[in-house]
LOKETI-600454 format. One record per residue (C-alpha): residue in three letters; residue number from 1; x, z negated, y negated. Coordinates in steps of 0.25 Angstrom, whole numbers. Example, Ala and Ser with C-alpha at 12.3 -4.5 7.8 and 13.67 -1.06 7.14 Angstrom:
% LOKETI-600454
ALA|1|49|-31|18
SER|2|55|-29|4
END
This chain:
% LOKETI-600454
MET|1|-373|118|348
SER|2|-377|104|350
PHE|3|-373|91|344
LEU|4|-369|78|351
LEU|5|-368|63|347
LYS|6|-358|55|355
ILE|7|-357|40|354
THR|8|-343|37|354
ALA|9|-343|22|349
GLY|10|-353|11|349
LYS|11|-364|8|359
ASP|12|-368|19|369
ALA|13|-354|26|367
GLY|14|-353|39|375
ASN|15|-368|43|373
GLU|16|-371|57|368
PHE|17|-383|62|360
THR|18|-386|77|358
LEU|19|-392|79|344
HIS|20|-405|88|343
ASP|21|-409|97|332
GLY|22|-415|90|320
LYS|23|-412|76|316
ASN|24|-406|66|326
MET|25|-407|51|322
ILE|26|-396|42|326
GLY|27|-398|27|326
ARG|28|-403|14|334
SER|29|-418|18|332
ARG|30|-426|22|344
SER|31|-431|34|337
SER|32|-416|39|335
ASP|33|-412|52|342
VAL|34|-398|45|345
ARG|35|-401|31|347
VAL|36|-389|21|347
PHE|37|-388|6|349
ASN|38|-378|1|339
GLU|39|-383|-11|331
ASP|40|-376|-7|318
VAL|41|-383|7|318
SER|42|-396|9|311
GLY|43|-409|13|318
LYS|44|-407|27|312
HIS|45|-393|28|308
PHE|46|-390|43|305
SER|47|-396|56|309
ILE|48|-390|70|313
ASP|49|-398|82|309
VAL|50|-395|94|318
GLU|51|-399|108|312
ASN|52|-394|122|314
GLY|53|-381|117|322
ILE|54|-378|107|311
ALA|55|-378|92|313
THR|56|-380|83|300
LEU|57|-378|68|300
GLN|58|-387|60|290
ASN|59|-385|45|288
ILE|60|-397|36|289
SER|61|-392|22|290
GLY|62|-389|13|279
TYR|63|-376|9|286
GLY|64|-370|23|285
THR|65|-365|33|295
ARG|66|-351|38|296
VAL|67|-346|52|301
ASP|68|-331|52|304
GLY|69|-329|39|296
ILE|70|-337|44|283
LEU|71|-350|38|279
VAL|72|-361|48|278
HIS|73|-371|45|267
GLN|74|-380|57|268
SER|75|-378|68|278
LEU|76|-366|75|285
GLU|77|-365|87|294
LEU|78|-358|83|307
ARG|79|-346|90|314
SER|80|-343|89|329
GLY|81|-333|78|332
GLN|82|-337|69|320
VAL|83|-339|54|322
ILE|84|-352|47|317
GLU|85|-352|32|315
ALA|86|-364|23|314
GLY|87|-363|8|312
LYS|88|-350|2|316
THR|89|-347|6|330
LEU|90|-356|18|333
LYS|91|-349|32|333
PHE|92|-354|46|337
LEU|93|-347|58|340
PHE|94|-354|71|335
GLU|95|-351|83|343
VAL|96|-356|98|343
THR|97|-357|104|356
GLY|98|-360|119|360
ALA|99|-355|131|367
GLU|100|-340|128|364
ASN|101|-340|115|372
ALA|102|-347|123|384
ASN|103|-336|134|384
THR|104|-325|123|383
ALA|105|-331|116|395
ASP|106|-331|129|403
ASN|107|-316|131|400
ASN|108|-313|118|406
ASP|109|-317|123|420
GLY|110|-304|129|422
GLU|111|-297|116|421
LEU|112|-307|110|431
THR|113|-304|122|440
GLU|114|-289|119|439
ALA|115|-291|104|442
THR|116|-300|108|454
ARG|117|-289|117|460
TYR|118|-278|106|458
VAL|119|-287|97|465
GLY|120|-289|107|476
ASP|121|-274|109|477
LEU|122|-272|95|479
THR|123|-282|94|490
ASP|124|-275|106|498
THR|125|-262|98|497
ALA|126|-268|84|500
PRO|127|-263|77|512
GLY|128|-272|77|524
ALA|129|-273|92|527
GLY|130|-265|95|539
THR|131|-258|81|539
ASP|132|-249|78|551
PHE|133|-255|65|557
SER|134|-242|62|564
GLU|135|-240|50|555
GLU|136|-253|44|559
THR|137|-249|46|573
GLN|138|-236|39|571
ALA|139|-244|28|564
THR|140|-253|27|576
ARG|141|-241|26|585
PHE|142|-236|15|577
ALA|143|-249|7|578
ASP|144|-249|10|593
ASP|145|-235|5|594
ALA|146|-238|-8|587
ALA|147|-250|-10|596
GLN|148|-242|-8|608
GLU|149|-231|-18|603
ASN|150|-243|-28|601
MET|151|-248|-26|615
ASN|152|-234|-27|620
SER|153|-233|-41|613
ILE|154|-246|-45|620
THR|155|-241|-40|633
GLY|156|-228|-49|631
GLU|157|-237|-61|629
ILE|158|-245|-58|641
GLU|159|-232|-57|649
LEU|160|-229|-71|645
THR|161|-241|-76|652
SER|162|-235|-75|665
ILE|163|-233|-89|672
THR|164|-219|-91|678
LYS|165|-217|-101|689
PHE|166|-203|-108|688
ASN|167|-195|-111|701
ASP|168|-187|-124|703
ASP|169|-175|-118|698
GLY|170|-181|-115|684
SER|171|-182|-100|687
GLY|172|-196|-94|685
THR|173|-203|-83|692
GLU|174|-216|-76|687
VAL|175|-227|-79|697
ARG|176|-239|-73|690
GLU|177|-246|-69|677
LEU|178|-259|-74|673
SER|179|-271|-64|675
GLU|180|-275|-66|661
GLU|181|-265|-62|650
THR|182|-268|-73|640
SER|183|-262|-83|631
VAL|184|-265|-94|641
THR|185|-251|-92|648
ARG|186|-244|-92|635
PHE|187|-250|-105|632
SER|188|-244|-110|646
ASP|189|-230|-104|642
THR|190|-231|-112|629
LEU|191|-234|-125|636
TYR|192|-223|-123|646
ALA|193|-213|-120|635
SER|194|-217|-132|628
VAL|195|-215|-141|641
GLU|196|-202|-134|643
LYS|197|-197|-137|629
ASP|198|-201|-152|631
SER|199|-194|-153|644
GLY|200|-181|-147|639
SER|201|-173|-160|640
ALA|202|-177|-163|654
SER|203|-168|-162|666
GLY|204|-167|-151|675
ALA|205|-176|-157|685
GLU|206|-187|-159|675
LYS|207|-185|-145|671
THR|208|-187|-140|685
SER|209|-199|-149|687
ALA|210|-205|-144|674
GLY|211|-202|-130|678
ASN|212|-210|-131|691
ASP|213|-222|-136|683
ARG|214|-222|-125|673
THR|215|-232|-117|680
GLU|216|-241|-129|682
VAL|217|-240|-133|667
SER|218|-242|-118|663
GLU|219|-255|-117|671
THR|220|-260|-131|667
ALA|221|-258|-127|652
ALA|222|-265|-114|654
PHE|223|-277|-122|661
GLU|224|-278|-132|650
THR|225|-278|-120|640
LYS|226|-289|-114|648
ASN|227|-298|-126|648
LEU|228|-296|-129|633
THR|229|-297|-115|627
GLY|230|-304|-107|637
ILE|231|-297|-95|633
THR|232|-292|-89|646
GLN|233|-291|-92|661
LEU|234|-280|-91|671
ASP|235|-283|-82|683
GLU|236|-287|-91|694
THR|237|-290|-80|704
ARG|238|-275|-80|708
PRO|239|-272|-91|719
ASP|240|-259|-95|712
ASN|241|-266|-97|699
ALA|242|-277|-105|704
THR|243|-268|-114|711
GLU|244|-259|-117|699
LEU|245|-271|-118|690
LYS|246|-277|-129|699
ASN|247|-264|-137|699
GLY|248|-264|-136|684
LYS|249|-278|-141|682
GLU|250|-275|-153|691
ALA|251|-262|-156|684
PHE|252|-269|-155|670
PHE|253|-281|-164|673
SER|254|-273|-175|681
ALA|255|-263|-177|670
PRO|256|-261|-192|666
PRO|257|-265|-197|652
GLN|258|-255|-195|641
GLU|259|-249|-204|630
THR|260|-256|-206|617
GLY|261|-257|-193|610
THR|262|-260|-185|623
PHE|263|-273|-183|630
ASN|264|-276|-180|644
THR|265|-287|-170|646
GLY|266|-289|-175|660
SER|267|-303|-170|664
ILE|268|-309|-169|650
SER|269|-314|-155|648
LYS|270|-311|-146|636
ASP|271|-326|-147|631
THR|272|-325|-162|631
LEU|273|-312|-162|623
GLU|274|-318|-152|613
GLU|275|-331|-161|611
GLN|276|-322|-173|608
GLY|277|-315|-165|597
MET|278|-302|-164|604
PHE|279|-292|-152|602
PHE|280|-279|-149|609
GLU|281|-267|-142|604
ASP|282|-252|-141|608
GLU|283|-242|-150|600
GLU|284|-227|-150|599
LEU|285|-222|-163|607
ASP|286|-211|-173|602
ASP|287|-201|-178|612
SER|288|-208|-191|614
GLU|289|-221|-184|618
LYS|290|-215|-174|628
THR|291|-222|-174|641
ASN|292|-222|-166|654
ALA|293|-226|-152|655
ASN|294|-239|-157|662
GLU|295|-244|-165|650
THR|296|-251|-159|639
GLN|297|-250|-164|624
VAL|298|-262|-162|615
VAL|299|-266|-167|601
GLN|300|-278|-175|600
THR|301|-288|-173|588
ARG|302|-302|-176|585
MET|303|-313|-172|576
ALA|304|-317|-180|564
SER|305|-330|-189|565
MET|306|-342|-187|556
ASP|307|-339|-200|549
GLU|308|-325|-195|545
ILE|309|-330|-182|541
ASN|310|-341|-188|532
PHE|311|-330|-197|526
ILE|312|-321|-186|522
LYS|313|-333|-178|516
ASN|314|-336|-191|508
GLN|315|-322|-191|503
ILE|316|-322|-177|499
LYS|317|-336|-178|492
LYS|318|-330|-190|484
GLN|319|-318|-182|480
GLN|320|-327|-171|475
GLN|321|-336|-181|467
ASN|322|-324|-187|461
ARG|323|-319|-173|456
LEU|324|-333|-170|451
PHE|325|-334|-183|443
LEU|326|-320|-181|437
LYS|327|-324|-167|433
PHE|328|-337|-172|427
LEU|329|-330|-183|419
ILE|330|-320|-173|413
PHE|331|-331|-163|409
SER|332|-339|-175|402
LEU|333|-326|-179|395
PHE|334|-324|-165|390
VAL|335|-339|-164|385
VAL|336|-338|-177|378
LEU|337|-325|-172|371
LEU|338|-332|-159|367
GLY|339|-343|-167|361
MET|340|-334|-176|353
ILE|341|-327|-164|347
TRP|342|-340|-157|344
MET|343|-345|-170|337
LEU|344|-332|-172|329
ARG|345|-330|-157|325
ALA|346|-333|-152|311
PRO|347|-346|-145|309
GLY|348|-347|-131|313
GLN|349|-345|-119|304
GLU|350|-357|-110|300
LYS|351|-358|-97|309
ASN|352|-362|-89|297
LEU|353|-359|-94|283
SER|354|-371|-97|275
TRP|355|-374|-97|260
PRO|356|-371|-110|254
ALA|357|-384|-118|251
ASP|358|-387|-132|245
LYS|359|-400|-139|250
ASN|360|-405|-126|257
ARG|361|-403|-119|244
LEU|362|-393|-107|243
LEU|363|-383|-108|233
ILE|364|-383|-94|226
ALA|365|-377|-90|213
ASN|366|-382|-77|207
LYS|367|-374|-71|195
PRO|368|-372|-58|188
VAL|369|-359|-50|188
PHE|370|-353|-41|178
GLY|371|-362|-45|167
GLN|372|-374|-37|174
GLY|373|-382|-45|184
MET|374|-396|-43|189
GLU|375|-403|-46|176
LYS|376|-396|-34|170
GLY|377|-399|-24|182
GLY|378|-386|-28|190
PHE|379|-383|-38|201
ASN|380|-379|-52|203
ILE|381|-370|-59|213
TYR|382|-374|-71|221
TYR|383|-365|-80|229
PRO|384|-365|-95|234
ASP|385|-366|-104|222
LEU|386|-357|-115|225
PRO|387|-350|-125|215
ASN|388|-336|-119|218
ALA|389|-341|-105|218
GLU|390|-335|-96|206
MET|391|-338|-83|200
VAL|392|-326|-76|193
GLN|393|-326|-63|184
VAL|394|-313|-57|188
ASN|395|-315|-45|179
LYS|396|-326|-37|173
ASP|397|-328|-30|186
THR|398|-325|-41|196
VAL|399|-332|-54|199
GLU|400|-327|-64|210
ILE|401|-335|-76|216
ARG|402|-330|-87|225
SER|403|-340|-95|233
PHE|404|-342|-100|247
LEU|405|-351|-98|259
GLY|406|-356|-107|270
ALA|407|-364|-119|271
LYS|408|-351|-127|269
ARG|409|-348|-118|257
ASP|410|-333|-117|263
VAL|411|-331|-102|265
PRO|412|-326|-95|253
LEU|413|-334|-83|248
LEU|414|-328|-73|238
LEU|415|-337|-62|230
MET|416|-330|-51|223
ILE|417|-339|-42|214
GLN|418|-332|-30|209
ARG|419|-337|-17|201
GLU|420|-331|-4|198
VAL|421|-336|4|186
SER|422|-333|19|184
ASP|423|-341|31|179
GLU|424|-334|39|190
PHE|425|-341|31|200
VAL|426|-354|38|197
TYR|427|-349|51|204
GLU|428|-343|43|216
ASN|429|-349|43|230
ARG|430|-353|29|235
LEU|431|-344|30|247
THR|432|-332|34|239
ALA|433|-335|23|229
LEU|434|-335|13|240
GLN|435|-322|18|246
ASN|436|-315|18|232
ALA|437|-319|4|229
LEU|438|-314|-1|243
ARG|439|-301|7|240
ARG|440|-299|0|226
LEU|441|-301|-14|233
SER|442|-291|-10|244
GLU|443|-280|-7|233
LYS|444|-279|-21|228
LYS|445|-265|-26|230
ASP|446|-268|-40|232
GLU|447|-279|-38|242
GLN|448|-281|-30|255
PHE|449|-295|-26|260
ASN|450|-299|-21|273
PHE|451|-313|-14|272
GLU|452|-323|-10|283
SER|453|-323|4|286
SER|454|-338|8|283
PRO|455|-348|0|274
THR|456|-362|-4|277
SER|457|-373|1|267
TYR|458|-386|-6|263
PHE|459|-396|-7|251
CYS|460|-397|-19|242
HIS|461|-410|-22|235
PRO|462|-414|-31|224
ASP|463|-423|-43|228
GLY|464|-438|-38|230
GLN|465|-435|-23|228
ASN|466|-435|-13|239
GLU|467|-430|0|232
ASN|468|-418|8|236
GLY|469|-408|-3|233
LEU|470|-393|-3|231
LEU|471|-384|3|242
ILE|472|-373|-6|246
HIS|473|-360|-4|255
ARG|474|-355|-16|262
LEU|475|-342|-17|270
THR|476|-333|-29|275
TYR|477|-319|-30|272
GLN|478|-307|-39|274
ARG|479|-298|-44|262
GLU|480|-284|-50|262
ASN|481|-278|-55|249
GLU|482|-264|-56|245
LYS|483|-263|-71|250
GLY|484|-267|-66|264
ASN|485|-281|-72|264
SER|486|-291|-63|272
TYR|487|-306|-62|268
PHE|488|-318|-55|274
GLY|489|-329|-49|265
ILE|490|-340|-39|263
LEU|491|-340|-29|252
ARG|492|-352|-23|245
PHE|493|-351|-10|237
PHE|494|-362|-4|228
ARG|495|-363|5|216
ASN|496|-372|6|204
LYS|497|-370|17|194
GLY|498|-355|19|191
THR|499|-351|5|196
ASN|500|-346|1|210
TYR|501|-349|-14|215
ILE|502|-341|-21|225
ILE|503|-345|-35|230
ARG|504|-336|-42|240
ALA|505|-340|-55|247
GLU|506|-329|-61|256
VAL|507|-324|-74|264
PRO|508|-312|-78|271
ALA|509|-309|-69|283
GLU|510|-310|-81|293
GLU|511|-325|-83|289
LYS|512|-329|-68|291
MET|513|-338|-71|303
ARG|514|-346|-82|296
ALA|515|-347|-76|283
MET|516|-351|-62|288
ALA|517|-366|-64|288
ALA|518|-366|-70|273
LEU|519|-357|-59|268
VAL|520|-366|-48|274
THR|521|-379|-54|271
GLU|522|-377|-57|256
ASP|523|-374|-46|246
PHE|524|-370|-56|235
PHE|525|-377|-48|224
LEU|526|-391|-46|219
MET|527|-395|-33|213
SER|528|-406|-32|202
TYR|529|-418|-23|203
GLY|530|-413|-15|191
MET|531|-400|-12|197
GLN|532|-408|-6|209
GLN|533|-417|2|199
LYS|534|-405|8|191
HIS|535|-395|9|203
TRP|536|-388|22|206
GLU|537|-373|25|210
GLY|538|-363|36|209
SER|539|-362|48|218
ASP|540|-353|61|219
GLU|541|-366|69|220
TYR|542|-370|67|205
THR|543|-368|79|196
LYS|544|-366|81|181
GLY|545|-375|90|172
ASP|546|-384|90|160
ILE|547|-390|76|161
ALA|548|-400|78|150
ARG|549|-406|91|157
ASN|550|-405|84|171
ILE|551|-413|72|166
VAL|552|-425|81|161
GLY|553|-425|88|174
ILE|554|-426|75|182
LYS|555|-437|70|173
ASP|556|-446|83|176
GLU|557|-443|82|191
LEU|558|-447|67|191
GLN|559|-460|70|185
ARG|560|-464|79|197
ASN|561|-460|68|206
SER|562|-456|76|218
PRO|563|-450|66|229
MET|564|-442|77|235
GLN|565|-434|78|222
TYR|566|-430|63|222
PRO|567|-417|65|228
ARG|568|-412|76|219
LEU|569|-418|69|206
GLU|570|-411|56|210
ARG|571|-397|63|211
ALA|572|-400|70|198
ILE|573|-403|57|191
LYS|574|-391|50|196
SER|575|-382|61|192
ILE|576|-387|60|178
LEU|577|-385|45|178
ALA|578|-370|47|183
GLN|579|-367|57|173
ALA|580|-373|49|162
LEU|581|-366|36|166
TYR|582|-353|44|167
GLU|583|-355|50|153
LYS|584|-360|37|147
ASN|585|-373|43|143
GLN|586|-382|31|142
SER|587|-395|38|138
VAL|588|-395|48|149
TYR|589|-391|37|159
LYS|590|-403|29|155
GLU|591|-413|41|156
ALA|592|-407|45|170
GLU|593|-408|30|174
SER|594|-423|30|171
LEU|595|-425|43|179
LEU|596|-418|37|191
ARG|597|-427|24|190
LEU|598|-440|33|190
LEU|599|-435|41|202
ARG|600|-433|29|210
VAL|601|-447|24|207
ARG|602|-453|37|212
GLN|603|-444|36|224
GLN|604|-449|22|228
HIS|605|-463|26|226
TRP|606|-462|38|234
TYR|607|-455|30|245
ASN|608|-466|19|245
GLY|609|-476|30|247
GLN|610|-469|36|259
LYS|611|-467|22|265
ILE|612|-482|20|265
ARG|613|-484|34|272
TRP|614|-474|30|282
ILE|615|-481|17|285
SER|616|-494|24|287
ALA|617|-488|35|296
ALA|618|-481|24|304
LYS|619|-494|17|307
GLU|620|-501|30|311
GLY|621|-490|34|319
ASN|622|-488|47|312
ALA|623|-474|51|315
PHE|624|-475|65|308
GLU|625|-479|58|295
LYS|626|-468|48|296
ARG|627|-457|59|299
LYS|628|-462|66|286
ILE|629|-462|54|277
ARG|630|-448|51|282
ASN|631|-443|65|280
ASP|632|-449|65|265
CYS|633|-442|52|262
GLU|634|-429|56|268
ALA|635|-429|68|258
VAL|636|-433|60|246
PHE|637|-423|48|248
SER|638|-411|57|252
ILE|639|-401|50|241
SER|640|-389|43|247
GLY|641|-390|28|245
ASP|642|-406|27|245
ARG|643|-410|16|254
ARG|644|-424|23|257
ARG|645|-417|34|263
TYR|646|-411|25|274
ASP|647|-424|18|276
ILE|648|-431|31|278
LEU|649|-421|37|288
ARG|650|-422|24|296
ASP|651|-438|24|295
LYS|652|-437|11|288
TRP|653|-449|9|278
GLU|654|-449|-4|271
END
């Protein structure tokens, strides 16, 4: 059997850790066995002791550890499937693994085999095995047919390249085909068709004349295309081709000059025309520009000169500069407008509300409550001492203080100090007392509270003192009154003897972020040293008995001064105090109170001695001595609510 810790929420979610026999430390410290990296987790937050197949969780951090949502104060035996929470986001899943899990894994092989067979069946019946490729053959045939049709269309175009010589009667007879089947002849046919269209309104004699010259025009156009494009050549090896080609050349270069808008190529070569930037292309002619078939119409263009190109570039550059200047002008106006708004706006608010001050002097009022105060061994309440601040005694157990926070003193601050007194509280657990107090607040008809799920615990000390201190629970809440106004606040809960104390500090909900630092940092109360010396609180672990006989036994054991008996003696003395307070026995109560003070003095002296030993062992690097000192202190300070216990477990020696 083995134990696993799985991180299910927080940083490094999904990581697993196997716990070894003995103590497993969990926290952010490098020396922890299970190290985590959440900022709200202590260096050594809690430990899990594994011994004889049993895992026991023990809380170390002053911030507390929860198992299945319940706060663990001392130790708890873990069960498989329980959820362990540390901090606000970190969660672990505790699991027990063993032979049963292995058997379960083996049983699942059958399902994998069935899945494999199913995949195999699908593979046997998948297409491709023995497939008839007749469809692919048909597709190939279709592609071949398309290619054949394409070739036929090309062949049809080639057939159009044949030159037809027309007789005098207008009938034509095909005399030959060009030796090279190219687009040159198609160009000739196009030119001929254009000439025939232009002469559509001519007389029959003119048509006959044009018909006799069609062959010459065709060859002349073909020759022109050859010279201008250099694409193909006519086959001059045949005698008839050579004769007609020669006649076509003479007719082309001996043509007379044309009117404006035409150009007679004459004897100018193609290379010369290209050097001058001339380009030629066919153009649709108007009725007024129609010429004979022997005349060629072209469009005359030219390349721009460098001066013209530079002029165009300068114009584009000026346009770009104008656009850039316009953008810069708009941006400058926008910046100026923002600057004016910044200078005219109201002064900014504080990011974090400060305590009101007057000439670098904090304004603080320090007053007792409930007729006790620091001078009588109690505590005082402090708050911003402003002219418009007021303190009202609502009833004998409730005090209300209204003041303000911030440098401008404009954020309302409400302090509510409440106490609950009952002899029954001496036998009530601390966590139970807190839950009951919150329940009583929530039952108010004219107010609605929404409290944080888990409180934060810390110790408060009197000024200049460093003993055990007072354990305080702190949690945030949201309150809404009957008028619909919402407030954010922080509640502090602590106990002394048979009395529960609740201190609430709250501001309007919209000031939550700015007031958070001040509300958390300030406790708003000051505890006296006498209150720390005589402080004890109720517990459900206290028992009743013969208090007179118990006092005699405790005195004898205190004389022997055995540190390992301190936890048992402390519980016994507190049981006598609770019973004496419950039974209103003042004499016994005072005697037990003096015994508790004597025990605490001896606890502090012994702790100081161990601290000296620890510092010496740390300087010498004696790890064995440090471990022994820690184990001894952990056994002596095992009472819940003792600050020194948490310091020892975290290796924090002040």
